N, C-alpha and C positions, 0 to 999 in steps of 0.2 A: 397435393391438391387439397383445396379448402383449408389450408393452414397458413398462418401468418407467423413468420419467423422473426425473432428478436435475438440480438447478441447481448450477453450479460456478463459483466466483470464485476464480481462481488469482492471488494477489498476491505480490509479493516478500517481503512481511512475513508473510503468513498465507494459508492455503488454507481456503476456506469451502465447505461442501457442504450441500445441502438435499435431503431425500427427500420428494417430493410425496405418495407413498402414505401414509406414516406421519407426515407433518408433523414430521419430526425433522431437527436440524442436527448437523453435526460440523465441527470446525475443528482445525487444527494449524499450527504455525509452519513456515515454509518454510526449513528448515535441517536439515542432517544432519552426523553425525561420520563420517569415513571413515579406514580404516586399510588400507594396502596395496591401495587401490582398492575396497575392500569396505565397505559401510555397517555401522557397529556401534552406532549410535544414531540415531533419527529424531525430528524435531520438537523439543519442549522438552527431551527426554532428552539431546540432543546438547550442551546447555550445560554439563553436567558435565565435558565433555572440553576446554573452552576453554583450560585451562592445563596439559594433559597433555604438552606438548612437541611437538617437530617430527614425530614419527611419526604423530600423529593430526591430520588436517585437518578443521576445521569448515568445511563448504562450504555456500554459498547457491546452490541451483540456478538461481534467477532473480536476475540483477543487472543493472539498467538494461536494455539491449537484448538481453542474452545469456540464452538458456534452455538449460540442461544437460539432456541425456537422462536423467540420474539423477533427475530430477524424477518419473519414473514410479514410482520406489520409494516416495516420499512419497505419491503419489496412491493407490497400493495400500493403504498403511497407513491412509489417510484413509477409503478406501472400506470397509475392514474394520470401522471403527467403526459404519457403517450397514449392515453385513452385506449388502453389494451381491451378493457372489458366492454367497450362500446362497439366492437367489431363483430360481424357475424362469423368471421373466420376464426378457427381455433388457434389461440396463442400458444406458440411453441418457443422453447428457449434453447439456444445454444450457450452453454455455460463453460467459461474458462476456469480451470482448476489447476493447482500446483501438482507437480509429479508425485508428491508424497501422499496424495489422497489414496486411501484404501477403499475397498468396496463398501465397508461399513459407513465411511464418511460420505461416499457418493450417495448411498441410499438416504442418509440423513439430510443431505442437501436437496435430493430429489423430493422427499416428503415436505420439506419447507416450501419448495416452489409449488408443489401440487396444492398445498394449503393456501397458497397465495392466488390460486385461480388459474394456474398454468395447466395445459393439457399434456404436453410432452416435453421431455428434457433430454438433450443430447450433450455429452461432455467432450471437452477437448483440452488438453494440457497446455500450460503456458509455453513449454518448450516446443511442442508440436507447432505452435503458432509462430515461434520466433526463430527456430533453428534454420539454417540455410542448407543447401544440398551438399556443400562442401564442408570441410573441417570448420567448426566454429565454437567459440568459447562464449557462453552466455552467462550474464549475471543480472538477475532480476532483483532489485533491492527495494522492497516495499515498506509498508508501515509496520507490520507485525513480524515479518520474517524476510529473510534473503535466501533465495535459492540460486545455485549456480551449477552449471554442467558443461561438459565437453562432449561434443557430438561429431560423428564422422558418418556421412551418408545415411543419416537417420538412426545410427546406432550410438547408444549412450556409452561413452568410455569412462566418464566420471560424473558423480553428482553429489551435492551436499546441500542440505537445508539447515540454516542456523537462525537463531532468534536475535541476532544482531541486526537491527533495522531501525526504522524511523522512531518507533515508540520506545526503543531502548535509549535513544538519544534524548528523548522527552524525559525519561526517568532520570537520566544523568543531570539534565538541566534542572529539574526539580530539586535535586540534592545540592547542586552548585548554588542555586538561589537561597535554599535554606541555610547553608554555611555562610554565605556572604551577607544575608540580610535578616536572618533569624525569622523569616516569614515563609508561609507555605503557599504554593500556587497549584492550580489544577493542571491536569494533562493538557487541556486546551491552551492554557496560557503558555505552558512549556512548548507546545507545538508551534504557537505564534512566534515565540522568541527564537526557536530554531530556524524558522523561515526568515525572520528579520536579521538574525546573525549571518546567515548564508548570504542574503542579499548585500549586506555590508561588506563581507569578505570578498565577494566577487568584484567589488569596486576598490579593493585594496585599501579599505579604510577600517577604522575603529568607530564606535559610536556608543552613546548612552541610550539604552532601550528601557521602555517602561511597560508595566503590566499591572493588573490587579493582583492583590495578595492578601492573605490573612495573617495578622500578626499573632503573637503568642496569647493575646487577650481576646482572640476571636473577633477582632475588629477589621473590617474590610477597608483597604486603602490602596495606594499605588506605591510601587517601588521602583527604583532606577538602578539598573546594573549594567556594566560595560560589556559590550559584545566580546571583547577579549577575555573576560572572566568566564565566558561560556564555551570558548573554543575547545578546552579539554574534553567537554562532554561530546562534541562532534568528533574530535580526533580519536578518542578511545574506541568508539563504535566503528568508525571507518577503518581504523587499523585492524580490527578484528576481521572485518570482511576481506580486507587485503591478505591477511594471513591465511585465511581458509582458502582464498582463491590461489594462492601460491602452492598450498598443499595439493589441490586438485591438479594443478599444472605440473608439479614435481613428479607425479606418478606416471606421466606419459612418456612415450618413446621420444628420442631425439628428433626423428623426422617429423613426428606429429607436433612437437613443440615448435619446430621452425614454421611449419604451415600455419599454426594458430598465430604466431607473432606476426606473420606476414599479413594475415587477414585482419588482425586486431580483435579486441575484446568488445563484444556488444553489451552495453550497459543500459538497462531499462528499469522502470519503476520510478515512483515518486522520489526516492532518495538519490536518484541519479542527478537530480538537480542540485543536490546539497554540495556546497563548497567543500572541497577537501577530497571527496571519494574519487572523482575522475583524476585528479592530479596525482593522488597516491598510487592508484593503479598504474598510471602512465610511468611513474617513477620506478615502480616495482618491476614491471614487465618490459619497459622500453619499447612499447608498441602503441599504435593509435588506440584510443578508447572511443568507441563509436556510440554516440549518444544522439538521439533525435531531438528535434526542437521541443517536443512535448513527450518525454519519456513515460510519464504516467499514463498516457493514452496509447502506448504501443500495443498493449494486449487488445483492447477494444477495437483499435484500427485494424490489426491483423485479422480479427474475427469477421470483419465485414466481408472479407474475401472468401470466408469459409461457409457462409450461410447458404442453405439449400436454395 
């Protein structure tokens, strides 16, 4: 009573927020531009500072296992979009977290949310949101990590968290560009090339892709690179995800393996869109790979059913 509940999915790539009362969503990129320790641009606006020189730092508050307290600034901005602070009802957050969060990390996230003006925080794990009542094999491939698990009637039979995910592909793309062109690109440019590559490959085509880059003389210009030259960057990371998934599966009993293959593998997270991963999993396991039309929203959509 006298509380207003929101669902919050804080990803290394994007923050997603849902207002239960008004059935409205808000989102923003998890990035900010800092100058002399103070934020000068938040979310998408920070990208205009990517090439402004060493005085401006484009910072990612969530990077693999690290979470910076500056994340609270981004959360406040996201909350403003849904006018959280303008309601007389106390704002409360249902926060989705990965299975590997320990109590210390939960407390850290709770402090960040309280600093952002939230009155109450409740946690729910990604797998609690996604697992089905029967045997299921879940793979959530996001931007900074991939977590996978096998569950039977709510009991975890296997679980693994690995750092092979979207950002690792971006790193590999940066290396490929440097090798092919002798130029450096930002993580954002690499991420854009990743999406462009994937789109081209889904159409069974190759294409020349362009982006901004800095040459060895620190001059900003444009480079052109073939999508096929970047395929090894996608393939390397996706193969690692498949290898770890096979390891989780290998440890299970014969009957459970049969049940899992019959049900299919549930693939969620932004990387589920990426060309190659669903195909490699299907080839490796010989079963359906179940991907929604918007897998990056699977977590926040499932949370809508869990709000008080």
